[in-house]
DRENSERO-224580 format. One record per residue (C-alpha): residue in one letter; x, y, z. Coordinates in steps of 0.02 Angstrom, whole numbers, padded with zeros to 5 digits, always signed. Layout:
BEGIN
AXYZ
...
This chain:
BEGIN
X+00324-01438-00311
X+00231-01301-00404
X+00061-01314-00345
X-00034-01175-00428
X-00224-01271-00425
X-00269-01324-00241
X-00157-01224-00146
X-00199-01078-00219
X-00381-01100-00251
X-00369-01127-00057
X-00283-00994-00001
X-00362-00862-00111
X-00528-00890-00040
X-00462-00863+00125
X-00356-00710+00074
X-00499-00615-00061
X-00651-00668+00024
X-00636-00586+00171
X-00759-00694+00282
X-00711-00706+00470
X-00673-00899+00514
X-00709-00956+00674
X-00662-00845+00833
X-00497-00946+00917
X-00507-01070+01024
X-00313-01074+01097
X-00375-01037+01286
X-00428-00903+01390
X-00353-00747+01348
X-00263-00800+01193
X-00268-00708+01056
X-00366-00720+00896
X-00288-00708+00716
X-00313-00641+00576
X-00518-00589+00515
X-00590-00671+00674
X-00500-00532+00791
X-00612-00425+00713
X-00761-00500+00792
X-00861-00475+00655
X-01028-00442+00645
X-01024-00438+00470
X-00904-00468+00330
X-00864-00289+00302
X-00911-00180+00453
X-00936+00015+00398
X-00880+00164+00514
X-00853+00371+00506
X-00718+00463+00591
X-00794+00564+00735
X-00706+00692+00832
X-00819+00755+01008
X-00692+00874+01066
X-00742+00985+00891
X-00934+01007+00905
X-01028+01063+01049
X-01085+00917+01195
X-01239+00944+01190
X-01259+00885+00996
X-01130+00715+01034
X-01275+00584+01064
X-01397+00667+00920
X-01201+00658+00780
X-01201+00476+00872
X-01382+00445+00829
X-01377+00507+00683
X-01230+00394+00626
X-01335+00253+00665
X-01476+00290+00599
X-01373+00346+00442
X-01316+00133+00456
X-01138+00140+00508
X-01082+00017+00635
X-00938+00086+00725
X-00873+00274+00756
X-00671+00350+00768
X-00619+00440+00896
X-00465+00530+00999
X-00312+00502+00864
X-00279+00693+00904
X-00350+00728+01046
X-00198+00727+01163
X-00212+00911+01216
X-00385+00845+01295
X-00322+00674+01337
X-00176+00777+01445
X-00235+00949+01452
X-00054+00985+01580
X+00084+00870+01587
X+00041+00720+01685
X-00124+00756+01714
X-00258+00644+01626
X-00431+00672+01568
X-00530+00522+01500
X-00698+00610+01569
X-00754+00692+01417
X-00694+00526+01277
X-00792+00415+01416
X-00944+00510+01385
X-00930+00519+01222
X-00904+00324+01240
X-01053+00318+01305
X-01152+00427+01198
X-01087+00286+01044
X-01141+00133+01140
X-01287+00188+01165
X-01348+00220+00989
X-01265+00049+00942
X-01091+00107+00892
X-00946+00018+00930
X-00783+00121+00946
X-00618+00120+00883
X-00501+00224+00989
X-00359+00298+00907
X-00170+00337+00986
X-00155+00516+00975
X+00065+00526+00960
X+00050+00608+00790
X-00051+00770+00888
X+00056+00825+01046
X-00003+00967+01150
X+00062+01158+01176
X+00143+01114+01343
X+00242+01001+01253
X+00334+01109+01127
X+00352+01256+01242
X+00443+01139+01385
X+00528+01012+01287
X+00583+01085+01109
X+00677+00965+01064
X+00548+00830+01052
X+00500+00904+00867
X+00606+00841+00715
X+00732+00949+00626
X+00715+00955+00409
X+00844+00942+00284
X+00877+01151+00298
X+00938+01128+00490
X+00761+01208+00534
X+00672+01149+00677
X+00483+01107+00654
X+00371+01182+00814
X+00184+01156+00875
X+00039+01197+00754
X+00046+01024+00660
X+00009+00856+00657
X+00173+00743+00634
X+00303+00872+00650
X+00401+00772+00798
X+00551+00685+00824
X+00511+00480+00846
X+00697+00459+00902
X+00676+00586+01035
X+00685+00492+01202
X+00578+00634+01301
X+00447+00605+01158
X+00457+00431+01149
X+00415+00425+01347
X+00267+00549+01335
X+00195+00427+01219
X+00221+00295+01325
X+00149+00368+01475
X-00005+00425+01375
X-00020+00246+01290
X-00003+00127+01457
X-00136+00240+01542
X-00269+00239+01392
X-00231+00060+01391
X-00262+00029+01589
X-00425+00139+01573
X-00511+00075+01399
X-00424-00123+01399
X-00573-00210+01453
X-00706-00067+01402
X-00820-00192+01298
X-00854-00016+01189
X-00702-00024+01134
X-00708-00134+00968
X-00503-00090+00948
X-00370+00027+00924
X-00266+00127+00793
X-00108+00171+00837
X-00034+00337+00780
X-00115+00412+00618
X-00048+00389+00442
X+00118+00356+00485
X+00235+00435+00360
X+00435+00421+00419
X+00459+00598+00400
X+00637+00641+00364
X+00727+00698+00544
X+00905+00779+00550
X+00899+00794+00725
X+01036+00780+00872
X+00906+00605+00932
X+00904+00546+00740
X+01090+00559+00735
X+01122+00453+00888
X+00992+00329+00857
X+01040+00309+00659
X+01229+00288+00742
X+01145+00149+00854
X+01055+00070+00703
X+01223+00061+00595
X+01335-00012+00759
X+01188-00155+00758
X+01181-00175+00590
X+01366-00182+00545
X+01443-00231+00715
X+01609-00135+00661
X+01627+00031+00568
X+01736-00083+00427
X+01590-00182+00391
X+01533-00013+00358
X+01627+00070+00244
X+01644-00087+00143
X+01448-00078+00122
X+01450+00115+00099
X+01593+00122-00010
X+01722+00217+00116
X+01852+00206-00008
X+01776+00336-00125
X+01822+00521-00095
X+01908+00506+00056
X+01742+00462+00137
X+01789+00314+00274
X+01723+00331+00437
X+01863+00254+00606
X+01710+00271+00724
X+01503+00269+00711
X+01521+00423+00816
X+01594+00525+00670
X+01449+00476+00555
X+01329+00604+00530
X+01151+00606+00426
X+01138+00602+00251
X+01064+00740+00209
X+01074+00738+00005
X+01000+00938+00021
X+01163+00992+00070
X+01259+00910-00089
X+01281+01053-00202
X+01380+00972-00346
X+01413+00786-00282
X+01296+00654-00240
X+01306+00575-00063
X+01333+00380-00063
X+01196+00318-00139
X+01228+00169-00015
X+01213+00264+00135
X+01059+00343+00060
X+00963+00180+00050
X+01031+00147+00263
X+00930+00305+00300
X+00778+00241+00201
X+00789+00091+00299
X+00846+00166+00475
X+00681+00308+00447
X+00554+00161+00420
X+00636+00029+00566
X+00624+00192+00670
X+00431+00213+00618
X+00421+00009+00660
X+00473+00008+00831
X+00379+00161+00885
X+00209+00072+00817
X+00260-00100+00880
X+00286-00019+01051
X+00122+00072+01074
X+00064-00113+01018
X+00148-00194+01143
X+00107-00083+01283
X-00099-00087+01230
X-00100-00289+01216
X-00003-00307+01396
X-00178-00233+01469
X-00302-00261+01315
X-00431-00399+01328
X-00411-00549+01183
X-00569-00452+01088
X-00460-00296+01081
X-00372-00277+00906
X-00230-00151+00859
X-00201-00079+00700
X-00141+00081+00602
X-00209+00163+00439
X-00043+00190+00324
X-00081+00287+00183
X-00099+00191+00021
X+00040+00240-00042
X+00195+00198+00061
X+00333+00261+00017
X+00450+00315+00152
X+00374+00180+00284
X+00379-00016+00231
X+00212-00081+00334
X+00303-00267+00333
X+00431-00184+00453
X+00291-00173+00602
X+00261-00349+00688
X+00143-00310+00848
X+00005-00249+00728
X-00126-00372+00725
X-00178-00305+00527
X-00162-00176+00420
X-00275-00033+00366
X-00251+00120+00249
X-00290+00258+00179
X-00373+00318+00013
X-00409+00480-00088
X-00435+00442-00237
X-00473+00594-00314
X-00353+00731-00292
X-00307+00827-00476
X-00216+00698-00577
X-00288+00648-00728
X-00201+00483-00756
X-00332+00393-00877
X-00379+00558-00975
X-00560+00655-01009
X-00658+00641-00853
X-00549+00511-00766
X-00467+00668-00637
X-00654+00650-00549
X-00660+00472-00537
X-00513+00437-00460
X-00323+00377-00476
X-00338+00207-00558
X-00213+00087-00462
X-00224+00180-00287
X-00335+00056-00199
X-00319-00076-00331
X-00124-00089-00278
X-00153-00059-00091
X-00280-00206-00045
X-00160-00316-00158
X-00031-00240-00034
X-00100-00231+00116
X-00203-00416+00110
X-00076-00518+00088
X+00019-00455+00282
X-00092-00550+00402
X-00247-00596+00268
X-00342-00441+00343
X-00350-00294+00272
X-00459-00129+00309
X-00485+00064+00229
X-00488+00141+00390
X-00505+00317+00284
X-00597+00330+00115
X-00627+00506+00035
X-00791+00551+00076
X-00801+00679-00041
X-00711+00863-00102
X-00547+00882-00005
X-00434+01017+00046
X-00230+00990+00026
X-00208+00952-00168
X-00163+01072-00283
X-00351+01045-00372
X-00483+00970-00292
X-00623+00915-00387
X-00783+00849-00342
X-00787+00663-00372
X-00900+00602-00493
X-01065+00556-00460
X-01045+00360-00430
X-00852+00375-00408
X-00880+00336-00202
X-00989+00212-00210
X-00908+00110-00332
X-00732+00142-00234
X-00828+00068-00075
X-00890-00095-00201
X-00717-00101-00251
X-00679-00125-00074
X-00781-00252-00025
X-00733-00343-00182
X-00561-00358-00158
X-00596-00410+00021
X-00590-00268+00155
X-00654-00319+00302
X-00692-00138+00389
X-00690+00025+00291
X-00723+00184+00361
X-00744+00373+00302
X-00658+00528+00339
X-00768+00607+00412
X-00973+00613+00502
X-00941+00807+00492
X-00900+00931+00384
X-00813+01042+00498
X-00825+01244+00497
X-00666+01317+00541
X-00472+01244+00551
X-00352+01179+00413
X-00464+01051+00340
X-00632+01168+00349
X-00643+01144+00153
X-00633+00937+00166
X-00809+00855+00149
X-00895+00748+00280
X-01017+00624+00258
X-01175+00777+00339
X-01131+00944+00296
X-01100+01110+00365
X-01275+01111+00470
X-01226+00926+00536
X-01387+00852+00497
X-01412+00832+00321
X-01327+00722+00197
X-01217+00799+00076
X-01220+00731-00115
X-01062+00633-00090
X-01133+00560+00093
X-01301+00510-00005
X-01188+00418-00125
X-01101+00321+00043
X-01237+00295+00130
X-01355+00222-00018
X-01209+00115-00048
X-01166+00053+00099
X-01328+00000+00114
X-01333-00096-00052
X-01185-00200+00023
X-01269-00227+00190
X-01383-00307+00098
X-01271-00421+00006
X-01150-00489+00127
X-01272-00586+00216
X-01277-00693+00041
X-01114-00699+00043
X-01039-00889+00022
X-00893-00921+00159
X-00878-01086+00086
X-00847-01037-00088
X-00665-01045-00169
X-00575-00943-00295
X-00651-00987-00481
X-00537-01102-00556
X-00502-00993-00693
X-00472-00838-00578
X-00366-00951-00487
X-00246-01015-00642
X-00176-00837-00683
X-00164-00754-00483
X-00009-00685-00496
X+00129-00632-00369
X+00220-00454-00366
X+00383-00466-00287
X+00415-00296-00181
X+00551-00237-00085
X+00566-00053-00003
X+00738-00097-00024
X+00734-00090-00225
X+00620+00071-00227
X+00731+00152-00129
X+00887+00125-00211
X+00796+00162-00394
X+00741+00329-00327
X+00900+00361-00251
X+01003+00334-00404
X+00868+00348-00547
X+00993+00382-00691
X+00868+00475-00795
X+00715+00626-00730
X+00608+00534-00838
X+00634+00356-00713
X+00479+00342-00572
X+00467+00176-00496
X+00303+00199-00415
X+00229+00260-00614
X+00324+00110-00689
X+00256-00011-00548
X+00087+00076-00588
X+00111+00025-00769
X+00153-00164-00742
X+00006-00185-00605
X-00115-00117-00729
X-00057-00243-00853
X-00069-00374-00745
X-00256-00317-00681
X-00326-00317-00875
X-00292-00482-00894
X-00435-00520-00718
X-00277-00591-00622
X-00305-00565-00430
X-00128-00515-00364
X-00036-00531-00198
X+00113-00412-00183
X+00241-00521-00110
X+00394-00516-00024
X+00582-00632-00056
X+00529-00751+00087
X+00368-00794+00044
X+00329-00950-00049
X+00353-00908-00238
X+00286-01058-00283
X+00089-01016-00207
X+00068-00914-00391
X+00083-00975-00543
X+00138-00814-00610
X+00269-00683-00552
X+00318-00527-00584
X+00474-00424-00543
X+00465-00270-00636
X+00665-00161-00605
X+00711-00284-00454
X+00876-00187-00448
X+00956-00272-00299
X+00949-00464-00333
X+01063-00579-00228
X+01125-00772-00267
X+01014-00842-00158
X+00860-00721-00243
X+00902-00768-00415
X+00915-00956-00364
X+00745-00964-00295
X+00680-00897-00471
X+00749-01014-00562
X+00672-01131-00461
X+00520-01073-00467
X+00517-01082-00648
X+00583-01271-00660
X+00450-01317-00578
X+00320-01240-00678
X+00312-01042-00630
X+00284-00907-00746
X+00399-00783-00732
X+00431-00606-00772
X+00586-00506-00763
X+00601-00297-00849
X+00698-00168-00846
X+00855-00142-00737
X+00803-00329-00650
X+00994-00383-00559
X+01113-00239-00588
X+01160-00234-00423
X+01185-00357-00293
X+01076-00372-00110
X+01191-00219-00040
X+01181-00107-00208
X+01337-00137-00268
X+01382-00202-00442
X+01421-00350-00477
X+01585-00401-00520
X+01579-00473-00676
X+01433-00451-00831
X+01278-00337-00824
X+01141-00434-00724
X+01254-00582-00701
X+01160-00689-00568
X+01012-00691-00693
X+01087-00724-00852
X+01069-00905-00875
X+00886-00874-00796
X+00835-00757-00950
X+00939-00852-01084
X+01009-00684-01151
X+01183-00555-01124
X+01133-00387-01067
X+01271-00292-01180
X+01232-00124-01078
X+01098-00002-01041
X+01015+00166-01119
X+00894+00313-01106
X+00879+00437-01211
X+00823+00640-01185
X+00642+00695-01251
X+00731+00772-01381
X+00774+00612-01470
X+00685+00459-01556
X+00709+00306-01497
X+00600+00163-01586
X+00570-00023-01542
X+00454-00147-01638
X+00354-00285-01596
X+00243-00385-01703
X+00273-00286-01851
X+00205-00129-01740
X+00322+00019-01682
X+00334+00092-01514
X+00409+00247-01433
X+00538+00232-01287
X+00639+00352-01187
X+00633+00297-01004
X+00769+00156-01044
X+00828+00005-01120
X+00937-00131-01055
X+00998-00230-01216
X+00980-00390-01246
X+01091-00506-01348
X+00956-00690-01345
X+01065-00865-01331
X+01011-01005-01411
X+00821-01051-01393
X+00803-00877-01317
X+00654-00814-01428
X+00642-00635-01468
X+00503-00547-01434
X+00546-00365-01474
X+00679-00270-01562
X+00767-00099-01553
X+00764+00005-01727
X+00893+00130-01712
X+01040+00190-01639
X+01175+00088-01638
X+01123-00068-01553
X+00966-00064-01693
X+00931-00246-01719
X+00959-00300-01526
X+00827-00387-01419
X+00711-00271-01304
X+00610-00423-01250
X+00651-00616-01242
X+00560-00764-01187
X+00621-00948-01145
X+00551-01094-01080
X+00650-01163-00936
X+00618-01316-00869
X+00413-01330-00829
X+00384-01129-00833
X+00449-00991-00938
X+00541-00829-00916
X+00522-00687-01007
X+00625-00533-00991
X+00544-00350-01042
X+00695-00238-01049
X+00634-00096-01134
X+00514+00036-01041
X+00402+00111-01167
X+00313+00294-01177
X+00136+00232-01156
X+00166+00047-01077
X+00054-00020-01220
X+00208-00146-01287
X+00250-00192-01099
X+00052-00225-01089
X+00055-00347-01243
X+00205-00430-01192
X+00143-00437-01010
X-00036-00531-01053
X+00051-00642-01198
X+00131-00742-01055
X-00019-00796-00987
X-00096-00853-01150
X+00077-00917-01212
X+00063-01042-01036
X-00090-01088-01096
X-00216-00989-00975
X-00377-00893-01033
X-00375-00711-00989
X-00488-00564-00988
X-00453-00399-01091
X-00483-00267-00960
X-00462-00094-01039
X-00348+00026-00899
X-00437+00052-00773
X-00573-00052-00763
X-00547-00203-00606
X-00616-00383-00581
X-00621-00453-00408
X-00678-00616-00325
X-00790-00625-00158
X-00906-00763-00070
X-00995-00820-00244
X-00997-00648-00329
X-00900-00562-00442
X-00853-00382-00460
X-00824-00260-00586
X-00765-00074-00583
X-00744+00064-00712
X-00614+00202-00685
X-00583+00238-00843
X-00700+00368-00924
X-00759+00275-01067
X-00880+00132-01025
X-00841-00046-01044
X-00958-00178-01108
X-00884-00337-01024
X-00947-00522-01091
X-01043-00593-00934
X-01010-00799-00913
X-01186-00893-00978
X-01306-00880-00805
X-01228-00762-00757
X-01353-00662-00624
X-01332-00467-00619
X-01372-00419-00430
X-01297-00217-00437
X-01281-00113-00594
X-01287-00140-00791
X-01212-00164-00946
X-01118-00079-01027
X-01034-00031-00851
X-01031+00163-00881
X-00886+00255-00802
X-00903+00263-00614
X-00992+00114-00580
X-00994-00044-00524
X-01072-00222-00578
X-01075-00364-00479
X-01167-00539-00526
X-01150-00695-00458
X-01135-00853-00568
X-01240-00991-00550
X-01139-01165-00500
X-01134-01290-00616
C-alpha cells in the first residue's frame, strides 16, 4: 500500500534532521547505530585537519589551543603518516602521535584518527615494488605520491593489516580518540598488475561459477573472444584497443571488480578496528563527493559515510561569477546520496579557501564558504571538518589555503568566514527541535532518485555519442527535482519505493523484469514515476532484450519505442512542447503513444517529425511519465518534471537553478549558488534568523515558521 504521508514524514524527520537519537541500550559491548554512534555533543560537530608531523613540535600545543579557541570541537590526524608510524619495516613508533593526541585533549579537542594506507613509506617500495599498481600503459607506479598502490597485492594487504592492527590495539580504548577514518578518498584507481589480474580471475570465478557462464555474459561468441578457462582472462584494457572496442560486458565487470576490491579493502580495515575498538568509537571513510569508480554501497562494515567537497575549482556551470560560488549540484547530490545509506553522514573535508589542484584555482566568493556550511547543516550533516588548519609552507599542496595563513596564527579571509559561520550555527544548534517532523508540504513531494553504479558504468562504456555525459545528465535531473523544493534521496533497486510519493530514474539503461514489475506496482499503488531517455534498452546483464526496444517498460509507459537518434552538432533538431521549440542533439527516443497516453512533446523535424518525444499516463492510482528526448539546455525536461508534481495535485516551489531549499529541526534553509539574486516568498509568520531577502548570490537564508 502506498504510504507517502505518515511514513515519509517520520522517516524524513529522522534522516533530514540529523539530530542524534538516544544511545543504544542493547547491552554492554553493543555498538550503537546511526547518529547515536557519534555520541554527539551537538547536532553537527565542527573539526579541522592537522598534521603534527609537518610542523615543529614546539608549535603543536599552540596550534591545538588555537583550534579550540576558534571553536572547533575535534581535529583529524595521521591518514598520511605511515612513514612516521612505521619508520622501518616492523618497527612502530606511536609516541609522537600519543603526544599530539594528548595536546589535543588538553585543548579540549576530540581526535579522529586516519589509517594511513593511502601513503605507504619509501622502504616498502624499495624492498617490495610489487605493492604498487600498474597503469593501463603497463607502467608500474612508484613512491612519491599517494594512492598508487595495488589493493589486490597480498604483500601490501599484509602490511596494512599489521599496521591497522597495531593502531587499533594501541588506540582502541583511548577515550581521547573519538573515531576512525579508513584510508583517504578511496577512488578505485585502475590497476593492471599481476596481482590485480589474479584477483580479477578469482572474482569472475566466484561470480559466474563456470567459464561458460562468463562467456555467455560477455558475448564470447563474438569475434572469437570465448575463453576456455578463467586463467586465460586478461584485465580488459581499453587503452590497448585501437580500432575496435572491448566487450562492454567485460568492462562493466572490471568496474564492478575494482569497486568490490576497494569495498573489501575498506571493510577489512573496519573489521580490524572493530575487533579491538570500544563501542563508543566509530569507523567511517571519506569518499569523494562525486563517486564514479568507487561505489560506497558496496561497503558494509562502515558505521556511516562521509565525503569530501571542493566546490570551487575553475568550472562555471551557471555562468557569470558562479565559478567562484561553486558547482551547484555537488553538495546537494552528495548529501542526498550519502545520507540514506545509514541515515547519518558527514562532510569530512570542506574546501577552506583557494585550492591548488584544479586547472584554474580561483578564490571562492565572499559568502560562498559560509553558504556551503549552512547547506551541509541544513541537509542534515552530523559532522563537518575542513582541510586544513594551517596553510602549508612546502610540498605539492603549498598553494592550498588553510584556516590560518602562512604565519600559523592569523586567520585567512576564508578562514574568518568559516569560523564566523561555525559560531552562527553553534548558536542555532541548541534551538533545533529534535521532535520536529518534516512539514507536510515538503513530505508530499519527497522524491526518490534511483541510482546504480552498474548502470552508470554501462552508459559511460557505450555512450554512442560524444555529447553524452552521464554525470551531467544526472545533474540536470537532480536540479529539476530540487527546483520544486522537494527533499530527495538517492536510492537503490532494493530500497522501498513506496516511501516516496515521487520516483525518478533517468537513463536507467539496465532494467530487469523484476525491476519493471516493481515500478509498475509502485505506480499502481499511487506513486508517480518519471523515466527518461535510454531507460530499459538493456537487461540486467547489459544485453539487449530479445524483443522491441525497451521491452520491459512498454506496457508501463504506454508507448512503443520506434528507435532512437542522436545528431552531430552541425545538424539541427527541434522538439516542440506547448508551442515552444527546444533544441536537441544528445539523444532522442522516438515514441509512439498507445491509446490513453498523453503526448507532452513532439519532434518537429527529421523523418520522425510528429512522433512523441515525451508522454504521460495514469496507471492505477499513480502516473508514469516518459521523457524520451535530451534537450541541449534541459529546460524542457525541467518543466516536464515540475509538471508531474502539479498534475499529482502537489504544491511546488519555483526555485532557479542552484537555489536549494532544505529543512532541519524546525528551520528552513535556502542557499543560492546562482549568480543572480533570488526573491523568495516566505510563509506567513516566518522569522528570519540568518540572512536577508532578497537572497544574494553565495548567501544562505534561514527562517523558522511559527507552528499553528
